[in-house]
C-alpha positions as CSV (number, residue, x, y, z in Angstrom):
1,M,-46.4,52.6,10.4
2,R,-43.2,53.9,9.0
3,D,-41.5,53.3,12.6
4,L,-42.9,49.7,12.6
5,K,-41.4,49.2,9.2
6,G,-38.3,50.4,10.2
7,R,-38.1,48.5,13.5
8,L,-38.9,45.0,11.6
9,L,-36.1,46.1,8.7
10,Y,-33.6,46.9,11.6
11,V,-34.6,43.2,13.0
12,T,-34.4,41.6,9.8
13,I,-30.8,43.1,8.9
14,L,-29.7,42.0,12.5
15,M,-30.8,38.5,12.0
16,L,-29.3,38.1,8.6
17,S,-25.9,39.5,10.1
18,F,-25.9,36.9,13.1
19,L,-26.5,34.3,10.5
20,A,-23.7,35.5,8.2
21,I,-21.6,35.7,11.4
22,G,-22.6,32.1,12.5
23,R,-21.9,30.7,8.9
24,Q,-18.5,32.1,8.8
25,A,-17.6,31.0,12.2
26,R,-18.8,27.4,11.3
27,A,-17.0,27.7,7.9
28,Q,-13.8,28.8,10.0
29,E,-14.2,25.9,12.3
30,H,-14.4,23.4,9.5
31,Q,-11.4,25.1,7.7
32,D,-9.4,24.8,11.1
33,I,-10.3,21.2,11.6
34,K,-9.1,20.6,8.0
35,T,-6.0,22.5,8.5
36,E,-5.4,20.8,11.8
37,S,-6.1,17.1,10.1
38,K,-3.6,18.3,7.3
39,V,-0.8,19.1,10.0
40,K,-1.5,16.0,11.7
41,F,-0.8,13.9,8.9
42,N,2.7,13.3,8.0
43,A,3.4,11.9,4.7
44,T,7.2,11.2,5.4
45,E,6.3,9.6,8.6
46,Y,3.7,7.6,7.0
47,I,5.7,6.4,3.8
48,M,8.9,5.7,5.9
49,D,7.2,3.6,8.5
50,H,6.3,1.2,5.6
51,V,9.7,1.2,3.7
52,L,12.0,1.2,6.7
53,D,12.7,-1.5,8.8
54,S,11.3,-1.3,12.7
55,H,10.8,-3.3,15.9
56,E,7.1,-3.4,15.7
57,W,4.4,-4.2,13.0
58,H,2.1,-1.3,12.6
59,L,-1.4,-2.5,11.8
60,W,-3.6,0.6,12.1
61,T,-4.2,3.8,14.1
62,N,-7.3,4.2,16.1
63,P,-9.0,7.4,14.7
64,K,-10.6,8.2,18.1
65,T,-7.6,8.2,20.3
66,G,-4.7,8.5,17.7
67,H,-3.0,5.5,19.4
68,A,-1.4,3.1,17.1
69,V,-2.3,-0.7,17.1
70,A,0.6,-2.7,16.3
71,V,2.1,-6.3,16.8
72,Y,5.3,-5.8,19.0
73,L,8.2,-7.7,18.3
74,P,10.8,-9.3,20.7
75,V,13.8,-7.5,21.5
76,I,16.9,-9.5,22.1
77,I,20.0,-7.7,22.9
78,Y,23.5,-8.7,24.5
79,D,25.2,-6.4,26.6
80,R,29.0,-7.2,27.7
81,E,28.4,-5.9,31.1
82,S,25.1,-7.3,32.0
83,G,24.6,-10.2,29.5
84,L,21.4,-11.3,27.5
85,H,18.1,-9.1,27.7
86,T,14.8,-10.2,26.2
87,F,11.7,-8.1,26.2
88,S,8.8,-6.6,24.2
89,S,9.6,-3.7,21.9
90,K,6.3,-2.3,23.6
91,H,8.5,-1.2,26.2
92,I,10.7,1.1,23.9
93,S,8.2,1.9,21.0
94,H,7.5,5.4,22.0
95,N,10.6,7.0,23.2
96,Q,10.8,5.1,26.5
97,S,13.6,3.6,28.2
98,Y,13.4,0.3,29.6
99,E,16.1,-1.5,31.8
100,G,18.4,1.2,30.6
101,Y,17.6,0.7,26.9
102,E,16.0,2.8,24.3
103,I,15.7,3.5,20.6
104,A,17.6,6.5,19.6
105,A,15.4,9.2,18.2
106,E,18.1,11.1,16.6
107,G,22.0,11.3,15.7
108,K,24.4,9.0,14.3
109,Y,22.6,6.1,16.4
110,Q,18.9,6.9,15.0
111,G,16.8,3.8,14.9
112,R,19.2,1.6,17.0
113,I,18.9,0.4,20.5
114,V,21.2,2.1,22.6
115,K,22.1,2.0,26.4
116,V,21.5,5.2,28.3
117,N,22.5,6.4,31.7
118,D,20.1,7.9,34.3
119,A,20.4,11.4,32.6
120,G,19.4,9.7,29.2
121,V,23.1,10.2,27.5
122,I,24.1,7.3,25.5
123,N,26.8,5.3,26.8
124,E,28.8,4.8,23.4
125,E,31.7,2.6,25.0
126,Y,29.1,-0.1,25.5
127,L,26.8,-0.3,22.4
128,P,24.6,-3.6,22.9
129,L,24.5,-6.1,20.2
130,D,21.3,-6.2,18.7
131,L,19.9,-9.5,17.7
132,S,16.1,-8.5,17.8
133,I,13.3,-9.9,15.5
134,T,12.6,-6.9,13.5
135,K,9.8,-6.5,10.9
136,S,12.1,-7.4,8.0
137,I,13.3,-10.5,9.9
138,A,9.7,-11.6,10.7
139,G,8.8,-11.1,7.1
140,L,11.6,-13.4,6.1
141,M,10.4,-16.1,8.4
142,V,6.8,-15.9,7.0
143,A,8.3,-16.2,3.5
144,A,10.6,-19.0,4.4
145,V,7.6,-21.0,6.0
146,I,5.6,-20.5,2.5
147,L,8.5,-21.6,0.5
148,L,8.8,-24.7,2.7
149,W,5.3,-25.3,2.4
150,L,5.2,-24.9,-1.5
151,F,8.3,-27.0,-2.2
152,L,7.7,-29.7,0.5
153,S,3.9,-30.1,-1.1
154,L,5.6,-30.4,-4.4
155,A,8.2,-32.9,-3.4
156,H,5.6,-35.0,-1.8
157,S,3.2,-34.8,-4.9
158,Y,6.4,-36.1,-7.1
159,K,7.1,-38.7,-4.6
160,K,3.4,-39.9,-4.7
161,S,2.4,-39.8,-8.2
162,G,6.1,-40.1,-10.0
163,I,6.3,-38.7,-13.6
164,S,2.9,-37.8,-14.6
165,A,0.7,-35.0,-15.7
166,P,1.1,-32.1,-13.3
167,K,-2.0,-31.5,-10.6
168,G,-2.6,-29.2,-8.1
169,M,0.7,-27.1,-6.7
170,Q,2.8,-29.1,-9.6
171,S,0.8,-27.3,-12.4
172,L,1.3,-23.9,-10.8
173,L,5.1,-24.5,-10.0
174,E,6.5,-26.9,-12.7
175,P,5.9,-24.5,-15.7
176,I,7.9,-21.8,-13.7
177,I,10.6,-24.2,-12.7
178,L,10.8,-25.2,-16.3
179,F,11.2,-21.8,-17.6
180,V,13.8,-20.6,-15.2
181,R,15.8,-23.7,-15.8
182,D,15.5,-23.9,-19.8
183,D,15.2,-20.5,-20.6
184,V,17.3,-18.7,-17.8
185,I,19.9,-20.7,-16.2
186,K,20.9,-23.3,-18.6
187,P,21.6,-21.0,-21.8
188,N,23.8,-18.7,-19.6
189,I,25.8,-21.2,-17.9
190,G,25.8,-23.9,-20.3
191,P,26.6,-27.7,-19.7
192,K,27.6,-27.3,-16.0
193,Y,24.2,-25.5,-15.2
194,E,22.9,-28.5,-12.8
195,K,25.5,-27.7,-10.2
196,F,24.0,-24.2,-9.7
197,L,20.4,-25.0,-10.2
198,P,19.6,-25.5,-6.5
199,Y,20.8,-22.2,-5.6
200,L,19.4,-20.0,-8.7
201,L,16.0,-21.4,-8.2
202,T,16.1,-20.7,-4.5
203,V,17.2,-17.1,-5.0
204,F,14.1,-16.8,-8.0
205,F,11.5,-18.1,-5.8
206,F,12.8,-16.4,-2.5
207,V,12.8,-12.9,-4.4
208,L,9.5,-13.5,-6.0
209,I,7.6,-14.7,-3.0
210,N,9.0,-11.7,-1.0
211,N,8.3,-9.4,-3.8
212,L,4.6,-10.6,-3.7
213,L,4.2,-10.4,-0.1
214,G,5.3,-6.9,0.0
215,L,2.1,-5.9,-2.0
216,I,-0.3,-7.5,0.5
217,P,-0.9,-4.8,3.0
218,I,-2.4,-7.0,5.9
219,F,-0.6,-8.7,8.6
220,P,1.4,-10.9,8.6
221,F,2.3,-9.8,5.0
222,G,3.3,-6.3,3.8
223,A,6.8,-6.3,5.2
224,N,9.2,-4.5,2.7
225,V,12.0,-7.4,2.7
226,T,13.5,-7.0,-0.8
227,G,13.1,-3.4,-0.2
228,N,15.7,-3.6,2.6
229,I,19.1,-3.1,1.4
230,A,20.6,-5.4,3.8
231,V,18.6,-8.3,2.3
232,T,19.6,-7.6,-1.2
233,L,23.2,-7.0,-0.1
234,V,23.0,-10.8,1.3
235,L,21.7,-11.9,-1.9
236,A,24.1,-10.1,-4.0
237,L,27.0,-11.5,-1.9
238,G,25.9,-15.1,-2.2
239,T,26.1,-14.6,-6.2
240,F,29.7,-13.0,-5.6
241,V,30.7,-15.8,-3.5
242,V,29.5,-18.5,-5.9
243,T,30.9,-16.6,-8.8
244,Q,34.5,-16.2,-7.5
245,I,34.7,-20.0,-5.8
246,N,33.6,-21.4,-9.2
247,G,35.8,-19.2,-11.6
248,T,38.1,-21.1,-13.9
249,K,41.7,-20.2,-14.5
250,T,40.8,-18.6,-18.0
251,Y,38.7,-16.2,-15.8
252,W,41.2,-15.3,-13.4
253,K,44.1,-15.1,-16.1
254,H,41.6,-12.7,-18.0
255,I,41.5,-10.5,-14.8
256,V,45.3,-10.4,-13.8
257,A,46.9,-10.7,-17.1
258,S,44.4,-9.6,-19.7
259,P,45.7,-11.6,-22.6
260,G,46.0,-9.3,-25.9
261,V,46.5,-6.2,-24.0
262,P,49.6,-4.1,-24.5
263,F,52.1,-4.5,-21.6
264,W,51.9,-0.9,-20.5
265,L,48.2,-1.1,-20.1
266,L,48.1,-4.0,-18.0
267,P,48.1,-2.3,-14.4
268,I,45.1,-0.2,-15.8
269,M,43.2,-3.1,-16.9
270,F,43.7,-4.9,-13.8
271,V,42.1,-2.2,-11.6
272,V,39.3,-2.1,-14.4
273,E,38.7,-5.7,-13.8
274,V,38.9,-5.7,-10.2
275,I,36.3,-2.8,-10.2
276,G,34.3,-5.0,-12.5
277,I,34.4,-8.0,-9.9
278,F,32.8,-5.7,-7.3
279,S,30.4,-3.5,-9.6
280,K,28.6,-6.8,-10.8
281,P,27.2,-7.6,-7.2
282,F,26.9,-4.1,-6.5
283,A,24.5,-3.7,-9.4
284,L,22.4,-6.6,-8.4
285,M,22.0,-4.9,-4.8
286,I,21.2,-1.6,-5.8
287,R,18.8,-2.8,-8.6
288,L,16.4,-5.0,-6.8
289,F,16.6,-2.7,-3.6
290,A,15.6,0.8,-5.9
291,N,13.0,-0.8,-7.9
292,I,11.1,-2.5,-5.0
293,T,11.6,0.3,-2.8
294,A,10.4,3.0,-5.5
295,G,7.3,1.3,-6.2
296,H,6.2,1.1,-2.5
297,I,7.0,5.0,-2.2
298,I,4.9,5.8,-5.4
299,V,2.0,3.7,-4.2
300,L,2.0,5.2,-0.7
301,S,2.5,8.6,-1.9
302,L,-0.7,8.4,-4.1
303,I,-2.5,7.0,-1.3
304,G,-1.2,9.8,1.1
305,L,-2.8,12.3,-1.3
306,I,-6.2,11.4,-0.1
307,F,-5.3,12.5,3.5
308,I,-3.3,15.6,2.5
309,F,-6.1,17.1,0.6
310,G,-8.8,16.0,2.8
311,T,-11.5,15.7,0.3
312,A,-13.3,13.0,-1.4
313,W,-12.3,14.3,-5.0
314,A,-8.7,13.5,-4.2
315,S,-9.6,9.7,-3.9
316,V,-11.3,10.0,-7.4
317,V,-7.9,10.7,-9.0
318,S,-5.7,8.9,-6.5
319,V,-7.5,5.3,-6.3
320,P,-7.3,4.5,-10.0
321,F,-3.6,5.6,-10.1
322,V,-3.0,3.2,-7.3
323,L,-4.6,0.5,-8.8
324,F,-2.6,0.9,-11.9
325,M,0.6,1.0,-9.8
326,D,-0.5,-2.2,-8.0
327,C,-1.0,-4.1,-11.3
328,L,2.5,-2.5,-12.4
329,E,4.2,-3.8,-9.2
330,L,2.7,-7.0,-9.6
331,F,4.4,-7.3,-13.1
332,V,7.7,-5.8,-11.4
333,A,7.7,-8.5,-8.5
334,F,8.1,-11.1,-11.3
335,L,10.3,-9.1,-13.3
336,Q,12.9,-8.3,-10.7
337,A,13.0,-12.1,-9.5
338,Y,13.5,-12.9,-13.4
339,V,16.4,-10.3,-13.6
340,F,18.1,-11.1,-10.6
341,T,18.4,-14.9,-11.5
342,L,19.2,-13.9,-15.0
343,L,22.1,-11.8,-14.1
344,S,23.3,-14.2,-11.5
345,S,23.4,-16.9,-14.0
346,L,25.3,-14.7,-16.5
347,F,27.8,-13.7,-14.0
348,I,28.4,-17.3,-12.9
349,G,28.6,-18.4,-16.5
350,L,31.2,-15.8,-17.4
351,A,33.3,-17.1,-14.6
352,L,33.1,-20.8,-16.0
353,Q,34.5,-19.9,-19.3
354,E,37.0,-22.1,-20.7
355,G,40.0,-21.0,-23.0
356,H,39.7,-21.6,-26.6
357,H,42.2,-23.7,-28.2
């Protein structure tokens, strides 16, 4: 009897040991899977894929195959040796070479389309001229179509109904246009404001529409157009050119001669004034670029926390913060359009100043 009890005890202990080992193995396997998923998720790549420009419009990644589903944009390059080449970016999207061209993965030409020889070495003497339709350019085209639709519809409504109570699209856009004209442009420029009204209203709605489209994650929206420093550079350059061309004699005299300043300080003041000419558009460029890009990075970082931790509890904390940031970004979209137009109006108004008699 004692021998039977001893054997039963032995078998019981053995079974419990096997169960414990099996449970530990499953727990380790689950941990390995979690660790592997953490390693696979690259937060930096995930964020930069949205923030930076690219030759493809990424939609989603297939969870089973791990392959990206994307809209591949047309590549248009001009080579001095072989002329014009056009093909889909799908041929060079995954570190492939096509017709002797590829997207450089590293080095000083990283992200650019370069010409390579049979050994894969970049031919630096003949860098092709890239005229491709990138994600930012495609986003600009979408914004341009929306702007044309909005304002052609508005013009048609005014032509049809004349001066009357606004309806439909008029009731949405007219209060915004009047606010920008009467509270932003007119007070800062003065009596000559009408000359600059078309440019400044175009800038305001261009920035606003692109800011709003950047918050919509689904195709064909979601391109980070105003977070592209090349776009903000062109916008700031437009304000710079308009300001300098319309500068009065008083404006240029103040820069060159600085009335009321002692003679020995004139060279220093001239340098300061010249720096001021270029620092104003530079501030316009950086302010818009930095605010829009920073907002996108914060939102994407909060979403990335869910995949980094790999637990449902992370979403409980992350999702409310994402919703809060989205609401804040919606406010920033209007604010940055307002600030860019306000500062542009102010710089133009300063250039139009007349001497006091």
